[in-house]
C-alpha positions as CSV (number, residue, x, y, z in Angstrom):
1,X,38.9,8.1,14.0
2,X,38.9,11.9,14.5
3,X,40.0,14.3,12.0
4,X,43.6,14.9,13.2
5,X,44.2,11.2,13.5
6,X,42.8,10.8,10.0
7,X,45.0,13.5,8.7
8,X,48.1,11.9,10.5
9,X,47.4,8.6,9.1
10,X,47.2,9.8,5.5
11,X,50.2,12.0,5.9
12,X,52.2,9.0,7.2
13,X,51.1,6.6,4.4
14,X,51.6,9.2,1.9
15,X,55.1,9.8,3.1
16,X,56.0,6.1,3.1
17,X,54.6,5.5,-0.1
18,X,56.1,8.6,-1.7
19,X,59.6,8.1,-0.1
20,X,60.1,4.7,-1.7
21,X,61.8,3.4,1.3
22,X,59.4,0.8,2.1
23,X,57.8,0.0,-1.2
24,X,57.3,0.7,-4.7
25,X,54.5,-0.1,-7.3
26,X,55.3,-2.9,-9.4
27,X,54.5,-3.2,-13.2
28,X,51.2,-5.1,-12.4
29,X,50.1,-2.5,-10.0
30,X,50.8,-4.4,-6.7
31,X,53.3,-3.2,-4.2
32,X,56.9,-4.6,-4.0
33,X,58.1,-5.0,-0.4
34,X,61.6,-4.3,-0.4
35,X,63.4,-7.2,1.2
36,X,60.4,-9.4,1.3
37,X,60.2,-13.0,-0.2
38,X,56.8,-13.7,-1.4
39,X,57.6,-17.4,-1.7
40,X,58.6,-17.5,2.0
41,X,55.4,-15.4,3.0
42,X,53.2,-18.0,1.1
43,X,54.9,-20.8,3.2
44,X,54.5,-18.9,6.3
45,X,50.8,-18.2,5.7
46,X,50.4,-22.0,5.2
47,X,52.5,-23.1,8.3
48,X,50.6,-20.7,10.5
49,X,47.1,-21.5,9.4
50,X,45.7,-18.3,8.1
51,X,43.4,-20.2,5.9
52,X,41.4,-21.3,8.7
53,X,40.1,-17.8,8.9
54,X,40.7,-16.3,5.5
55,X,40.3,-17.1,1.8
56,X,43.8,-16.2,0.3
57,X,44.5,-16.8,-3.6
58,X,47.2,-19.1,-4.3
59,X,47.1,-20.9,-1.0
60,X,45.2,-24.1,-1.6
61,X,44.1,-24.7,2.2
62,X,42.9,-21.0,2.7
63,X,39.4,-21.0,1.9
64,X,37.5,-19.8,5.0
65,X,35.5,-16.9,5.6
66,X,35.8,-16.5,9.5
67,X,37.8,-13.2,8.6
68,X,37.8,-11.1,5.4
69,X,38.9,-12.8,2.2
70,X,42.3,-11.5,1.3
71,X,41.9,-11.2,-2.6
72,X,43.0,-8.2,-4.2
73,X,45.0,-7.3,-1.4
74,X,47.4,-4.8,-3.4
75,X,44.1,-2.7,-4.4
76,X,43.0,-2.3,-0.9
77,X,43.1,0.8,0.8
78,X,42.6,0.1,4.6
79,X,43.8,-2.8,6.9
80,X,41.0,-3.7,9.4
81,X,39.1,-0.7,8.3
82,X,41.3,2.0,9.3
83,X,44.9,1.4,8.9
84,X,46.2,2.9,5.6
85,X,47.4,-0.3,3.5
86,X,51.0,0.4,3.4
87,X,53.7,-2.1,4.0
88,X,54.7,-1.1,7.5
89,X,51.2,-1.1,8.8
90,X,50.5,-4.6,7.3
91,X,53.7,-5.9,8.7
92,X,52.7,-4.7,12.1
93,X,49.3,-6.0,11.6
94,X,50.2,-9.5,10.6
95,X,53.0,-9.7,13.4
96,X,51.1,-8.1,16.4
97,X,47.4,-7.3,15.5
98,X,46.4,-7.0,19.2
99,X,48.9,-4.3,19.9
100,X,46.9,-2.4,17.3
101,X,43.3,-3.5,18.2
102,X,43.3,-5.5,21.5
103,X,39.7,-6.5,21.2
104,X,40.2,-7.7,17.6
105,X,39.8,-11.3,16.4
106,X,43.2,-11.5,14.6
107,X,45.6,-13.4,16.7
108,X,49.2,-12.3,17.2
109,X,51.6,-14.3,15.4
110,X,54.8,-12.7,16.9
111,X,56.5,-13.0,13.5
112,X,60.2,-11.6,13.2
113,X,60.5,-8.5,11.4
114,X,61.8,-10.7,8.3
115,X,58.8,-13.0,8.6
116,X,56.4,-10.2,8.7
117,X,58.1,-8.5,5.6
118,X,57.7,-11.9,3.6
119,X,54.1,-12.3,4.5
120,X,53.3,-8.8,3.3
121,X,55.3,-9.2,0.1
122,X,53.1,-12.1,-0.7
123,X,49.7,-10.4,0.3
124,X,50.8,-7.6,-2.2
125,X,51.2,-10.0,-5.1
126,X,47.4,-10.5,-4.8
127,X,46.2,-8.0,-7.3
């Protein structure tokens, strides 16, 4: 990533976080995704089989290491190594990863905006 893209990504991440329009830090240090339902997100994670590739706390079936473990998600800085870990990026990533990284292994789930918001809400509870 060149310096201007990195600076733009940082500015965007800062603006989204600072504005509070997408999320806010909760009392436990995680990110609260406005309008997201972590319980529905956990159900979607189970239904779509995310545990076939990831180890995900709180999801009994999710104990694989094909992809990275999603432990302590709310404390991570980046998604897929280069996207700032902010709700908008995470929602885009879980819904349409190939749009962001066409050669990546993460499949597109074509989640609706609400479903992506719910999955992100669950992942941000992982502190």
